[in-house]
Backbone and ligand atoms as CSV (ligand in chain L), in Angstrom:
chain,resi,resn,atom,element,x,y,z
A,1,PRO,N,N,0.725,-1.149,0.051
A,1,PRO,CA,C,0.087,0.013,-0.060
A,1,PRO,C,C,0.877,1.162,-0.063
A,2,THR,N,N,0.401,2.327,-0.621
A,2,THR,CA,C,1.064,3.661,-0.508
A,2,THR,C,C,0.231,4.323,0.335
A,3,VAL,N,N,0.909,5.432,1.072
A,3,VAL,CA,C,0.353,6.333,1.882
A,3,VAL,C,C,0.992,7.811,1.466
A,4,THR,N,N,-0.003,8.583,1.066
A,4,THR,CA,C,0.359,9.986,0.756
A,4,THR,C,C,-0.070,10.841,2.013
A,5,TYR,N,N,1.058,11.497,2.355
A,5,TYR,CA,C,0.783,12.362,3.503
A,5,TYR,C,C,1.025,14.063,2.930
A,6,VAL,N,N,-0.068,14.746,3.019
A,6,VAL,CA,C,-0.199,16.009,2.588
A,6,VAL,C,C,0.217,16.976,3.746
A,7,ALA,N,N,1.202,17.828,3.574
A,7,ALA,CA,C,1.577,18.680,4.899
A,7,ALA,C,C,0.655,19.687,4.771
A,8,HIS,N,N,0.664,20.515,5.780
A,8,HIS,CA,C,-0.376,21.704,5.988
A,8,HIS,C,C,-0.049,22.695,4.803
A,9,ASP,N,N,1.338,22.771,4.267
A,9,ASP,CA,C,1.554,23.732,3.325
A,9,ASP,C,C,1.179,23.025,1.835
A,10,GLY,N,N,0.569,22.010,2.004
A,10,GLY,CA,C,0.189,21.226,0.529
A,10,GLY,C,C,1.042,20.380,0.049
A,11,SER,N,N,2.310,20.482,0.437
A,11,SER,CA,C,3.546,19.495,0.014
A,11,SER,C,C,3.126,18.050,0.337
A,12,GLU,N,N,3.331,17.218,-0.758
A,12,GLU,CA,C,2.966,15.835,-0.570
A,12,GLU,C,C,4.356,14.950,-0.316
A,13,THR,N,N,4.160,14.049,0.406
A,13,THR,CA,C,5.172,12.839,0.477
A,13,THR,C,C,4.367,11.628,0.203
A,14,ILE,N,N,4.852,10.813,-0.758
A,14,ILE,CA,C,4.273,9.560,-0.903
A,14,ILE,C,C,5.368,8.333,-0.654
A,15,VAL,N,N,4.824,7.492,0.196
A,15,VAL,CA,C,5.838,6.353,0.592
A,15,VAL,C,C,5.205,5.109,0.482
A,16,ASP,N,N,5.870,4.021,0.331
A,16,ASP,CA,C,5.530,2.618,0.380
A,16,ASP,C,C,5.290,2.279,1.620
A,17,GLY,N,N,4.311,1.569,2.108
A,17,GLY,CA,C,4.184,1.018,3.411
A,17,GLY,C,C,4.105,-0.481,3.298
A,18,PHE,N,N,3.753,-1.042,4.546
A,18,PHE,CA,C,3.757,-2.515,4.620
A,18,PHE,C,C,2.271,-2.714,5.333
A,19,ALA,N,N,1.635,-3.689,4.726
A,19,ALA,CA,C,0.320,-4.331,5.582
A,19,ALA,C,C,0.809,-4.488,7.029
A,20,GLY,N,N,-0.216,-4.135,7.884
A,20,GLY,CA,C,0.026,-4.268,9.333
A,20,GLY,C,C,0.776,-3.249,9.868
A,21,ASP,N,N,1.383,-2.420,9.383
A,21,ASP,CA,C,2.030,-1.353,9.830
A,21,ASP,C,C,0.989,-0.051,10.087
A,22,SER,N,N,1.190,0.806,10.911
A,22,SER,CA,C,0.280,2.052,11.078
A,22,SER,C,C,0.863,3.111,10.193
A,23,VAL,N,N,-0.263,3.936,9.929
A,23,VAL,CA,C,0.041,5.194,9.126
A,23,VAL,C,C,1.140,6.074,9.975
A,24,MET,N,N,1.199,6.069,11.085
A,24,MET,CA,C,2.153,6.652,12.034
A,24,MET,C,C,3.656,6.073,11.919
A,25,GLU,N,N,3.627,4.544,12.001
A,25,GLU,CA,C,4.809,3.994,11.843
A,25,GLU,C,C,5.418,4.180,10.464
A,26,THR,N,N,4.712,4.068,9.552
A,26,THR,CA,C,5.115,4.310,8.154
A,26,THR,C,C,5.759,5.715,8.061
A,27,ALA,N,N,5.096,6.603,8.680
A,27,ALA,CA,C,5.779,8.081,8.493
A,27,ALA,C,C,6.933,8.189,9.367
A,28,VAL,N,N,7.168,7.722,10.496
A,28,VAL,CA,C,8.389,7.922,11.199
A,28,VAL,C,C,9.362,7.169,10.629
A,29,ARG,N,N,9.140,6.008,10.066
A,29,ARG,CA,C,10.331,5.198,9.392
A,29,ARG,C,C,10.704,5.886,8.147
A,30,ASN,N,N,9.884,6.836,7.570
A,30,ASN,CA,C,10.383,7.338,6.190
A,30,ASN,C,C,10.574,8.752,6.552
A,31,GLY,N,N,10.606,9.260,7.715
A,31,GLY,CA,C,11.035,10.596,8.106
A,31,GLY,C,C,10.021,11.651,7.458
A,32,VAL,N,N,8.861,11.273,7.369
A,32,VAL,CA,C,7.919,12.233,7.023
A,32,VAL,C,C,7.620,13.232,8.170
A,33,PRO,N,N,7.703,14.645,7.641
A,33,PRO,CA,C,7.280,15.584,8.639
A,33,PRO,C,C,5.776,15.624,9.076
A,34,GLY,N,N,5.617,16.169,10.042
A,34,GLY,CA,C,4.195,16.478,10.513
A,34,GLY,C,C,3.617,15.348,11.303
A,35,ILE,N,N,4.112,14.321,11.654
A,35,ILE,CA,C,3.752,13.467,12.795
A,35,ILE,C,C,4.958,13.187,13.737
A,36,VAL,N,N,4.553,13.468,14.996
A,36,VAL,CA,C,5.614,13.489,16.121
A,36,VAL,C,C,5.621,12.113,16.814
A,37,ALA,N,N,4.304,11.518,17.058
A,37,ALA,CA,C,4.160,10.145,17.843
A,37,ALA,C,C,5.109,10.180,19.139
A,38,GLU,N,N,4.881,11.119,19.999
A,38,GLU,CA,C,5.916,10.987,21.253
A,38,GLU,C,C,5.818,9.720,21.899
A,39,CYS,N,N,4.443,9.043,21.868
A,39,CYS,CA,C,4.361,7.830,22.727
A,39,CYS,C,C,4.725,6.543,22.063
A,40,GLY,N,N,4.913,6.624,20.874
A,40,GLY,CA,C,5.286,5.461,20.156
A,40,GLY,C,C,4.180,4.588,19.656
A,41,GLY,N,N,2.946,5.005,19.773
A,41,GLY,CA,C,1.857,4.270,19.314
A,41,GLY,C,C,1.038,3.731,20.472
A,42,SER,N,N,1.123,4.132,21.681
A,42,SER,CA,C,0.441,3.712,22.705
A,42,SER,C,C,-0.776,4.426,23.202
A,43,LEU,N,N,-1.119,5.204,22.454
A,43,LEU,CA,C,-2.487,5.958,22.418
A,43,LEU,C,C,-2.434,6.759,23.537
A,44,SER,N,N,-1.285,7.477,23.955
A,44,SER,CA,C,-1.232,8.278,25.111
A,44,SER,C,C,-0.621,9.818,24.788
A,45,CYS,N,N,-0.493,10.106,23.503
A,45,CYS,CA,C,0.134,11.327,23.254
A,45,CYS,C,C,-0.717,12.236,22.507
A,46,ALA,N,N,-1.322,11.650,21.347
A,46,ALA,CA,C,-2.152,12.633,20.501
A,46,ALA,C,C,-1.262,13.377,19.619
A,47,THR,N,N,0.026,13.160,19.370
A,47,THR,CA,C,0.908,13.816,18.543
A,47,THR,C,C,1.032,13.146,17.086
A,48,CYS,N,N,0.117,12.322,16.915
A,48,CYS,CA,C,0.271,11.657,15.603
A,48,CYS,C,C,-1.215,11.877,14.846
A,49,HIS,N,N,-1.775,12.915,15.259
A,49,HIS,CA,C,-3.056,13.377,14.893
A,49,HIS,C,C,-2.926,13.613,13.291
A,50,VAL,N,N,-4.031,13.100,12.517
A,50,VAL,CA,C,-3.991,13.432,10.946
A,50,VAL,C,C,-5.471,13.553,10.740
A,51,PHE,N,N,-5.644,14.289,9.612
A,51,PHE,CA,C,-6.991,14.285,9.029
A,51,PHE,C,C,-7.017,13.285,7.700
A,52,VAL,N,N,-7.984,12.211,7.817
A,52,VAL,CA,C,-8.082,11.221,6.857
A,52,VAL,C,C,-8.907,11.750,5.637
A,53,CYS,N,N,-8.395,11.627,4.308
A,53,CYS,CA,C,-9.106,12.348,3.328
A,53,CYS,C,C,-10.576,11.319,2.961
A,54,ALA,N,N,-11.530,11.930,2.362
A,54,ALA,CA,C,-12.812,11.257,2.282
A,54,ALA,C,C,-12.645,9.823,1.871
A,55,ASP,N,N,-11.936,9.584,0.684
A,55,ASP,CA,C,-11.673,8.298,-0.065
A,55,ASP,C,C,-11.058,7.474,0.885
A,56,SER,N,N,-10.384,7.648,1.827
A,56,SER,CA,C,-9.570,6.773,2.625
A,56,SER,C,C,-10.393,6.450,3.912
A,57,ALA,N,N,-11.398,7.245,4.262
A,57,ALA,CA,C,-11.830,7.004,5.677
A,57,ALA,C,C,-12.486,5.814,5.818
A,58,GLU,N,N,-13.262,5.144,4.877
A,58,GLU,CA,C,-13.894,3.918,5.004
A,58,GLU,C,C,-12.876,2.723,4.860
A,59,LEU,N,N,-11.604,3.072,4.846
A,59,LEU,CA,C,-10.793,1.882,4.869
A,59,LEU,C,C,-10.435,1.435,6.268
A,60,PHE,N,N,-10.729,2.196,7.370
A,60,PHE,CA,C,-10.303,2.036,8.501
A,60,PHE,C,C,-11.744,1.892,9.669
A,61,PRO,N,N,-11.563,0.985,10.468
A,61,PRO,CA,C,-12.632,1.095,11.654
A,61,PRO,C,C,-12.891,2.292,12.126
A,62,PRO,N,N,-14.088,2.577,12.652
A,62,PRO,CA,C,-14.292,3.840,13.264
A,62,PRO,C,C,-13.533,4.147,14.413
A,63,VAL,N,N,-13.514,5.556,14.815
A,63,VAL,CA,C,-12.877,5.872,16.063
A,63,VAL,C,C,-13.449,5.094,17.346
A,64,ALA,N,N,-12.611,4.620,18.016
A,64,ALA,CA,C,-12.929,3.819,19.225
A,64,ALA,C,C,-12.733,4.619,20.582
A,65,GLY,N,N,-13.139,4.026,21.632
A,65,GLY,CA,C,-13.181,4.751,22.885
A,65,GLY,C,C,-12.030,5.753,23.249
A,66,LEU,N,N,-10.683,5.111,23.517
A,66,LEU,CA,C,-9.719,5.827,23.904
A,66,LEU,C,C,-9.107,6.671,23.086
A,67,GLU,N,N,-9.092,6.468,21.687
A,67,GLU,CA,C,-8.690,7.315,20.623
A,67,GLU,C,C,-9.726,8.409,20.558
A,68,ASP,N,N,-11.010,8.222,20.668
A,68,ASP,CA,C,-11.875,9.314,20.725
A,68,ASP,C,C,-11.665,10.408,21.828
A,69,ASP,N,N,-11.377,9.802,23.061
A,69,ASP,CA,C,-10.958,10.600,24.302
A,69,ASP,C,C,-9.836,11.578,23.890
A,70,MET,N,N,-8.552,10.842,23.458
A,70,MET,CA,C,-7.242,11.452,23.010
A,70,MET,C,C,-7.468,12.507,22.033
A,71,LEU,N,N,-8.522,12.294,21.120
A,71,LEU,CA,C,-8.580,13.175,19.916
A,71,LEU,C,C,-9.050,14.776,20.592
A,72,ASP,N,N,-9.512,14.592,21.692
A,72,ASP,CA,C,-10.053,15.870,22.202
A,72,ASP,C,C,-8.687,16.717,22.984
A,73,GLY,N,N,-7.708,16.041,22.894
A,73,GLY,CA,C,-6.335,16.708,23.303
A,73,GLY,C,C,-5.377,17.122,22.078
A,74,THR,N,N,-5.893,17.061,21.036
A,74,THR,CA,C,-4.865,17.305,19.950
A,74,THR,C,C,-4.503,18.875,19.938
A,75,ALA,N,N,-3.289,19.202,19.324
A,75,ALA,CA,C,-2.782,20.507,19.477
A,75,ALA,C,C,-3.644,21.363,18.573
A,76,VAL,N,N,-3.908,20.898,17.421
A,76,VAL,CA,C,-4.772,21.560,16.270
A,76,VAL,C,C,-6.240,20.751,16.725
A,77,ASP,N,N,-7.232,21.722,16.695
A,77,ASP,CA,C,-8.468,21.146,17.078
A,77,ASP,C,C,-9.038,19.929,16.118
A,78,ARG,N,N,-9.569,18.797,16.684
A,78,ARG,CA,C,-10.133,17.878,15.812
A,78,ARG,C,C,-11.173,18.143,14.904
A,79,GLU,N,N,-11.271,17.530,13.835
A,79,GLU,CA,C,-12.522,17.582,12.928
A,79,GLU,C,C,-13.083,16.149,12.616
A,80,ASP,N,N,-14.084,16.292,11.775
A,80,ASP,CA,C,-14.895,15.095,11.731
A,80,ASP,C,C,-14.068,13.980,11.226
A,81,ASN,N,N,-12.986,14.245,10.465
A,81,ASN,CA,C,-12.170,13.582,9.926
A,81,ASN,C,C,-10.899,13.130,10.632
A,82,SER,N,N,-10.726,13.632,11.809
A,82,SER,CA,C,-9.590,13.407,12.561
A,82,SER,C,C,-9.266,12.086,12.992
A,83,ARG,N,N,-8.128,11.469,12.860
A,83,ARG,CA,C,-7.666,10.262,13.569
A,83,ARG,C,C,-6.403,10.253,14.250
A,84,LEU,N,N,-6.117,9.424,15.044
A,84,LEU,CA,C,-4.718,9.225,15.562
A,84,LEU,C,C,-4.026,8.205,14.799
A,85,SER,N,N,-2.881,8.610,14.003
A,85,SER,CA,C,-2.492,7.703,12.873
A,85,SER,C,C,-1.710,6.319,13.387
A,86,CYS,N,N,-1.359,6.295,14.727
A,86,CYS,CA,C,-1.059,5.056,15.318
A,86,CYS,C,C,-2.091,4.029,15.296
A,87,GLN,N,N,-3.388,4.411,15.214
A,87,GLN,CA,C,-4.554,3.500,15.306
A,87,GLN,C,C,-4.816,3.032,13.843
A,88,LEU,N,N,-4.247,3.605,12.836
A,88,LEU,CA,C,-4.712,3.222,11.451
A,88,LEU,C,C,-3.746,2.314,10.773
A,89,LYS,N,N,-4.200,1.049,10.673
A,89,LYS,CA,C,-3.327,-0.010,10.137
A,89,LYS,C,C,-3.330,-0.381,8.582
A,90,LEU,N,N,-2.405,-0.232,7.849
A,90,LEU,CA,C,-2.476,-0.412,6.431
A,90,LEU,C,C,-2.806,-1.786,6.235
A,91,THR,N,N,-3.291,-2.082,5.053
A,91,THR,CA,C,-3.925,-3.216,4.517
A,91,THR,C,C,-3.176,-3.357,3.105
A,92,ASP,N,N,-3.262,-4.654,2.556
A,92,ASP,CA,C,-2.495,-4.908,1.318
A,92,ASP,C,C,-3.605,-4.140,0.133
A,93,ASP,N,N,-2.861,-3.488,-0.574
A,93,ASP,CA,C,-3.676,-3.134,-1.859
A,93,ASP,C,C,-4.506,-1.917,-1.606
A,94,LEU,N,N,-4.435,-1.146,-0.478
A,94,LEU,CA,C,-5.427,-0.154,-0.121
A,94,LEU,C,C,-4.452,1.204,-0.097
A,95,ASP,N,N,-4.536,2.114,-0.679
A,95,ASP,CA,C,-3.770,3.340,-0.656
A,95,ASP,C,C,-4.579,4.296,0.092
A,96,VAL,N,N,-3.622,5.137,0.784
A,96,VAL,CA,C,-4.173,5.945,1.797
A,96,VAL,C,C,-3.951,7.512,1.792
A,97,GLN,N,N,-4.690,8.189,1.862
A,97,GLN,CA,C,-4.082,9.768,1.947
A,97,GLN,C,C,-4.645,10.549,3.167
A,98,VAL,N,N,-3.478,11.030,3.990
A,98,VAL,CA,C,-3.936,11.936,5.061
A,98,VAL,C,C,-3.434,13.125,4.959
A,99,THR,N,N,-3.831,14.173,5.729
A,99,THR,CA,C,-3.178,15.380,5.814
A,99,THR,C,C,-2.757,15.666,7.447
A,100,THR,N,N,-1.690,16.238,7.492
A,100,THR,CA,C,-0.963,16.496,8.719
A,100,THR,C,C,-1.246,17.799,9.154
A,101,PRO,N,N,-1.595,18.034,10.385
A,101,PRO,CA,C,-2.000,19.296,11.011
A,101,PRO,C,C,-0.761,20.346,11.086
A,102,GLU,N,N,-1.013,21.461,11.167
A,102,GLU,CA,C,-0.059,22.546,11.334
A,102,GLU,C,C,1.003,22.383,12.310
A,103,THR,N,N,0.494,21.772,13.400
A,103,THR,CA,C,1.507,21.441,14.670
A,103,THR,C,C,0.862,20.271,15.333
A,104,GLN,N,N,1.842,19.541,15.950
A,104,GLN,CA,C,1.332,18.580,16.959
A,104,GLN,C,C,1.647,18.694,18.406
A,105,VAL,N,N,2.267,19.831,18.649
A,105,VAL,CA,C,2.505,20.212,19.998
A,105,VAL,C,C,2.137,21.396,20.394
L,1,FES,FE1,FE,0.911,8.492,20.601
L,1,FES,FE2,FE,-0.479,7.872,18.465
L,1,FES,S1,S,1.680,7.840,18.667
L,1,FES,S2,S,-1.264,8.445,20.343
């Protein structure tokens, strides 16, 4: 699967990911700016906030309890399409696009 990260300024970074990895892990491994992921994916930092593009939203299970709570503490206010990217697992053959917020802290 490929993941397209659109930065706040509109610049795009497209990387190949692996099924089973998260959108966050894929960003960190490839040095994609805009995702901090302080907690390393344990759902306790909210610095992996992304906005999932409409076409990609249905590829993931809906927001669940703790993620929903943590999304209330993001640096940039959440929107309807906000997710924590450590909770978004890639699957084979599904390409994903997300936008990263202006800041994570
Ligand atoms: Fe910390 Fe996602 S990496 S909540």
